[in-house]
N, C-alpha and C positions, 0 to 999 in steps of 0.2 A: 139135396143140392138144387134140384129144379125149383122146389118151393121157396128156398131162401133167395135164389136168384130172381124169381118172379116178384117176390115181396119187396126186394131191394131195388128192383127196376134196373138190373144189370144183367150182363150175359152170364151164362153158366161158367164160362172160362174165367171171367173176372171174379165171380163168387168163389170158385175153386182156388184161385191164387190167394185170395185173402184168407180163406179158411185153412190153407196149408202154410200160412206164414210167409208167403212170397211177396206180400205187399200189394200196393196199388195207390191211387190217389187218396188223400186224406178223406175226401167225401165218400169215395167208394168203400173204403175200409169202414167208415162209420156206418154207412147204410147196411152193408153186409153183416156186420157184427150185430147191429140192432135187429135185423131180420132173423138172424140165427138165434139170438136170445129170445125173440118173440115166439118162435115156433119150437124152441127147445132142441135145436139141432146140435148133436154131438158127433164129431167125426169118428169113424171107426178106425182106431189106430192100427189094428192088425191089417185090415184091408188096405189102408193107405200105405202102410209099410211094404206090403207085398207089391203094390203097384209102383211105388216110387223108389224102392230099394233103399229107403231111408227110415230110420226109427224116430227121428226128432229128438234123440237123447245124446248127451255128451257126458262122459265120465271124467271125474277129477279124482286122482289118487294121491293122497298125501300121508305123511307119517302120523300126524296127530291133529285131528280136527278141532281139538281144544286149544291148540297153540295159537295165540293171537296173530302170528305171521300168516298162518294158513287161513284163518278167518278173514283177514283183510284180502288175501289173494282170492279166496272163494267168492267173496262179495263182488270183487272186480270182474272175475270170470263170468259169474252169473249175470251181471248187468249186460255184458257184451253178448253172450249167447242168447239171452232172452230176446234181444232186439232182432235176432234172426229166426225167432220162433222155436228155438231149442229149449229143452229143459236139462237141468244139471243133476247128475247122480254123483254122490260123493262117497268115496271109499277111504277108510282109515286103515293104513297098512301096518302101523306100529314099527315101520322101518324094517319089516321082515322081508328078506330077500326072496325067499321061496314064495311068500304070499304075493309079492309084487310081480314076480315073473309069471306066476299062475294067472294073475289078472291080465297081464299082457297076452298070454296064450289064449285066454278066453275070448279075446277080440276076434279070433277065428270064427266064433259063432255070430259075429256081427250084431251083438245086442245093443251096441251104441254106434253112432256115426263117427265117433272119434274119441280120443282120450288125451287128457293133460295129466302128466305124472311128474311128481317131484320127489325122486328117490334121494335119500341121504347117503346111500351107498350105491355105486354103479359097478356091477360085476360083469364078467363075460356072459353070464346067463341073461342079464338085462339087455346087453347089446344084441345078443342073438334073438331074443324075443322082440326087441324093438325093430330090428331090420326085417324080421319075418312077418310083422303084423300086416294083415290084409286091409286094415282101416288106418286112417291117419292118426299119428301120435305126435304130441309136442312134449318135450322134456324141459322142465324148469329146473335148472341146475347145470352143473358141469358135465360135459360128455367128452370122450376122446374125440380129437379133431377129425378123424376119418369116418365117424359114424354119420351116415346120410339121413339124419333125422332133424326136423325143425327144433330149434333149441333157443331158450331164453335164459341168460345167465347173469348173475350178479358178480361183483368183484370183491370177495371177502378179504383178500390180501390187502388191497388198497384201503378197504374199510377199516381194518385193524390199524393200519398205518396212520389213518386220520386220527384215531383215538390216541395212539402213542404220541404223535406229533403235538396234539393239543395238550396232553398232560406234561410233556417235556417243556413246552412253551410256558406252562403255568408254574414251572420250577420243580416238578416232581421227577425224582430220579430212581426211587426204589419202587419200580412198577411191577406188580404181580399180574398174573394171568390165570383166569379160571375158564377152562375150555370144556367142550363136549368130547365124545369119543374120537380118538385119533384115526380110527379106521373108517370114519365117515368123510364124505367129500367136504362138508363145511368145517369139520374139526381139523382136518389136515391142512386146509387152506388157511384157516385162521391162525393155526400154530405157526405155519411158515411165515405168514404176514407179520405176526408179532415178533418173531425172532429177527426177521430182516429189518424191521423198523427200529428195534432196539440196537442192532448192530450199526445201523446208519447213524444213530445218535451217540455211538461209542459207549453204550450201556451194556453191561454184562447181564445175561439171562441166568439168574441163579436157580438151580433146580428146586430149592426150597420155596421159591416164589412162583412156581408154576404148579397148578393142580388140574387134574382131569376128572370129570364126573360124567354127567349126562345133560342133555339140553332141557332139563326140567327144574322146577323151583326147588323141590326137596333135595335133589342131587346137587344142585348149585349151592344151596345153603350148606349142605354137609361138606362139599368140597372147599368152600370158603372157610369154614370152621377149621378144617385140617390145615389149610394154608396159614391162617392166623395163629394157630397153636404153635407154629414153628418159625414164623417170620414176622417182621414188622414193616410191611409195605407202607408207602405214603400215597399209593394209588393202586387201583385194581381195574384191569380191563376184563370184561366178561364177554363170552362168546355169543350170548343172546340176552334178551331182557328178562326172561324167566330166571336165568342164572343170576343176573344182576339184582333182581328183587331178593333172591335168596341170600346173596352176598350182603346186600344192604341190611337185612335183618341180622345176619351173623355179626356184622360190624357194630350195629346198635346195641345188641345184647351183651357185647363184650366191652361196652363203654366207649367205643371209638366214635368220634364225631365225624359226620360226613357233611361237607368236604374238609372241614378244618384239619382233622387228623389224617383221613384217608379220602382221596378223591375217587370217584367211581364212574365208569363209563360202560354202558351196555351196547348191544347191537340189535338191530331190526327196527328200532324206533316205533314200538308198538304202543297201544293205549296204556299198557302197564307202566311204561316209563313216565307217562304224564300223570297217571293216577297215584303214583307213589309219593311219599313224603319223606325226605325232600324228593322233588322230581329228578329223574335220572337222565343225565346226558346219554345220548345213544346215537349210534351210526345207522342211518336209514339205508337199507338195501333195496328200497323201492318195491316192497311186496305187492302192493296194489298195481303198480305200473307193470311189474313182471306178469301179473295175472292178466291184465288187459292185452299185453303184447302176445302172450301165449294163446289167448282166446282168438285174437284176430288171425294169428298164424294158422291156427287149426281150422277156422272157418274158410280161410283162403285155400287151404289144402283140400278140404272137403269139396269145395267148388271146382278145384282144378288140381288133380293129382299129378300133373306133369310138371308142376313148378319145381325149380331147383331148390333143394333144402336151404333154409335160411337160418342165420344165427344172429340173435339180437342181444345187445349188452345194455345193462342198466347201471349207471355210475352211482357209487355210494356218496352220501353226504352226512356230515356230522351236525347233530342238533345239540347245542350246548344248553344245559340246564343247571340247576343248583348243585347237583351232586358233584360237579367238577369245578364249581366256582362261578357258574353263570347266575342269572337272575331268575328267581322263582316266578 
């Protein structure tokens, strides 16, 4: 540190701030980094952690790191935390409750400075582990109102309603729904939103027109095939874009034209919706925006643990494309 500071022509305190990711003027940062590179200086992470009580690491725990929703969220989180000098560790939980609660309990070892977690199921075990955590945690997704944890949430119910409203306005009345598991937070919310929107338009929800699978492509395709084997919808709403791509393929292989015979709307507005042919209309739930908000909440909480727990909401929006009658 002495050598780097002398070479950069700054104080040891200024060099320390830059090398610990605490910033400085643009000129100071440039000179210190150039000096550190010239002499091959590498901070001792263990020693620095012992002194500062910080690891410089932030964890992100999501169900499936291959899901485009979580990829977009992860990129947004990483961009924010990198600016503060942190690195991101990513855990794929598979939606396993025991695994997620074990991760939360491991926070007692303080191996990271904080965690962002997006569970698709929220149990009493989750709540207990969240409230007992000795390091800051931000939850992306729904939480019980009385849980004192920073939280960023989307509005799936309104999102599904936007899809149904759009399809009804286009003249569709036999609207099917392909959902993920009902014991998950998003599955339950999207089912409730679909039924409420249909009722508001005076449309019956026929059991044959609703199918439940998983939030994955293969399960979505299989669920759509089961629905199409017993019903003739003129539109289908899917609980995410992976399901929607599976439903699109199920429709096309059975000779149904999209959108002429069956209109299709997904959720999450991921890159998959834009890459498909025809392109898929989809409800954006702001995955990147939720990631940014969660990262900022976490960094604020790390800096000041006395802050009152905050709750942020991201409003949904519908992106209309060819699959429901828009322009390609």
